[in-house]
C-alpha positions as a Markdown table, in Angstrom:
| # | Residue | x | y | z |
|---|---|---|---|---|
| 1 | Met | 14.5 | 3.2 | 37.5 |
| 2 | Lys | 16.6 | 4.3 | 34.6 |
| 3 | Phe | 16.1 | 2.6 | 31.2 |
| 4 | Pro | 19.0 | 1.9 | 28.9 |
| 5 | Ser | 19.6 | 4.3 | 26.1 |
| 6 | Leu | 17.8 | 4.0 | 22.8 |
| 7 | Asn | 20.9 | 2.7 | 21.1 |
| 8 | Ile | 21.2 | -0.1 | 23.6 |
| 9 | Gln | 17.5 | -1.0 | 23.3 |
| 10 | Ile | 17.8 | -1.2 | 19.5 |
| 11 | Leu | 20.9 | -3.4 | 19.7 |
| 12 | Leu | 19.2 | -5.7 | 22.3 |
| 13 | Gly | 16.1 | -6.0 | 20.1 |
| 14 | Ala | 18.2 | -6.8 | 17.1 |
| 15 | Phe | 20.2 | -9.4 | 19.1 |
| 16 | Phe | 17.1 | -11.1 | 20.5 |
| 17 | Gly | 15.5 | -11.0 | 17.0 |
| 18 | Val | 18.5 | -12.7 | 15.4 |
| 19 | Ala | 18.6 | -15.3 | 18.3 |
| 20 | Ile | 14.9 | -16.2 | 18.0 |
| 21 | Gly | 15.3 | -16.4 | 14.2 |
| 22 | Leu | 18.3 | -18.8 | 14.6 |
| 23 | Tyr | 16.4 | -20.9 | 17.1 |
| 24 | Phe | 13.4 | -21.2 | 14.8 |
| 25 | His | 15.8 | -22.1 | 11.9 |
| 26 | Ala | 17.5 | -24.7 | 14.0 |
| 27 | Leu | 14.1 | -26.4 | 14.8 |
| 28 | Gly | 13.1 | -26.6 | 11.1 |
| 29 | Pro | 10.0 | -25.4 | 9.3 |
| 30 | Glu | 7.8 | -28.4 | 10.3 |
| 31 | His | 8.3 | -28.1 | 14.1 |
| 32 | Gln | 5.3 | -27.1 | 16.1 |
| 33 | Val | 7.1 | -24.3 | 17.9 |
| 34 | Thr | 8.3 | -22.8 | 14.6 |
| 35 | Gln | 4.8 | -22.9 | 13.2 |
| 36 | Ser | 3.3 | -21.4 | 16.3 |
| 37 | Gly | 6.0 | -18.7 | 16.5 |
| 38 | Leu | 5.5 | -17.8 | 12.8 |
| 39 | Tyr | 1.7 | -17.6 | 13.3 |
| 40 | Ala | 2.1 | -15.3 | 16.4 |
| 41 | Ala | 4.6 | -13.1 | 14.6 |
| 42 | Ser | 2.3 | -12.9 | 11.6 |
| 43 | Leu | -0.7 | -12.1 | 13.7 |
| 44 | Ala | 1.2 | -9.3 | 15.6 |
| 45 | Gly | 2.5 | -7.9 | 12.3 |
| 46 | Thr | -0.9 | -7.9 | 10.7 |
| 47 | Leu | -2.5 | -6.3 | 13.7 |
| 48 | Phe | 0.2 | -3.6 | 13.8 |
| 49 | Ile | -0.3 | -2.8 | 10.0 |
| 50 | Asp | -4.1 | -2.7 | 10.5 |
| 51 | Leu | -3.8 | -0.3 | 13.4 |
| 52 | Leu | -1.6 | 2.0 | 11.3 |
| 53 | Lys | -4.2 | 1.9 | 8.5 |
| 54 | Met | -7.0 | 2.7 | 11.0 |
| 55 | Ile | -5.3 | 5.8 | 12.3 |
| 56 | Leu | -4.1 | 7.1 | 8.9 |
| 57 | Ile | -7.3 | 8.6 | 7.6 |
| 58 | Pro | -8.2 | 10.5 | 10.9 |
| 59 | Leu | -4.6 | 11.7 | 11.1 |
| 60 | Val | -4.6 | 13.1 | 7.6 |
| 61 | Phe | -8.0 | 14.7 | 8.1 |
| 62 | Cys | -7.0 | 16.4 | 11.3 |
| 63 | Ser | -3.8 | 17.6 | 9.7 |
| 64 | Ile | -5.6 | 19.2 | 6.7 |
| 65 | Thr | -8.3 | 20.7 | 9.0 |
| 66 | Val | -5.7 | 22.3 | 11.3 |
| 67 | Gly | -3.7 | 23.5 | 8.4 |
| 68 | Ile | -6.8 | 25.2 | 6.9 |
| 69 | Ala | -7.8 | 26.7 | 10.2 |
| 70 | Asn | -4.3 | 28.1 | 10.6 |
| 71 | Leu | -4.4 | 29.7 | 7.1 |
| 72 | Arg | -7.6 | 31.5 | 8.0 |
| 73 | Gln | -6.1 | 33.1 | 11.1 |
| 74 | His | -3.3 | 34.8 | 9.2 |
């Protein structure tokens, strides 16, 4: 199965993001669906940022270690 190109995927993601945002805006801030959607989006965003923070230190450590090891070989 062939996936759409990256440009099409980005445009579809932007379109669906705008559509969901307009839907939540039309419901109003006090609606239960809006509050649940914002909670889920906040949870997903926080989880994503925390996962990036978790991988940052090992990634920097490994990069520095490999860089030093490559310097010694030359």
